[in-house]
N, C-alpha and C positions, 0 to 999 in steps of 0.2 A: 346623082342630082344633088344639087347644093341645098343647104338647110332653108335658106330664104325662098326658093322656088318650090321646095316641098311644102313649107308652111303655107305659101300662097295658094298652092293646089289643094291642100286640105280645106282651108277656109273657103275657097271657091266652090269645092264640092258640098261642103255643108251649107254654104249660103244659097246654092241652087236648090237643095233639098228643102230648105227653109222658105223659099219664095212661094211655094205652094200654100204655106199656111201664114205668110207674111201679114195678110189683111187682118188676120185674127189675133196678132201679137201687138202688144203695146210697144212703143218706140224704145224704152230701156231694154226690153227682152230682145229687140232686134240687134242692139249693140253689144249683145251678150257674146258674140263671136270675137270681138276685140278683147274682151276680158279673158277669154280662153287662150289667146295668143302666147302669153308668157308660159302657161303650162305645156302647150304643144311644143314651144321652143325647147323647154326643158327635157321633154321626152325625146324629141329629136336629137338633141345634144348628147343625151345619155346613150342613144343608140349608135352614136359615132358620127353624125352629121355635124358640119360646122357652117357657119354663115360665110357668105362671099368675102365680107369685110375681114373677118378673122383669118381666113385662108390667105387673102392677100397680105395681111399684116405679117403672118408667119412666114410666107414665101419671101417677103422683102427681108426679114430678119435672117432667114437662111442664106439668101444670096449675099448679104453683107458679111456674114460670118465666113462664108466661102472665100470672099475676096480676102479677108484678114488672114485666112488660113494660107492662101496662096502666097500672100506677101511674106509670111512668117516662114514658109517652106522655100522661099526664094524663086518662085515661079514667076 
């Protein structure tokens, strides 16, 4: 599962759990989930997950390098 989707799933689960007590929370506390996002992203990244945009960027670079290697090898 890609990091973006895992992060969205985690935020969704936590959000659902907080809905039960949402009426008792002040507005700034409800937005606390968005403040947690960078920390969650860091944890997921350290666990080996990468965002879809980073994956696509690395894939594009790898494809371009492969093309250059093929040209150098004369294929």
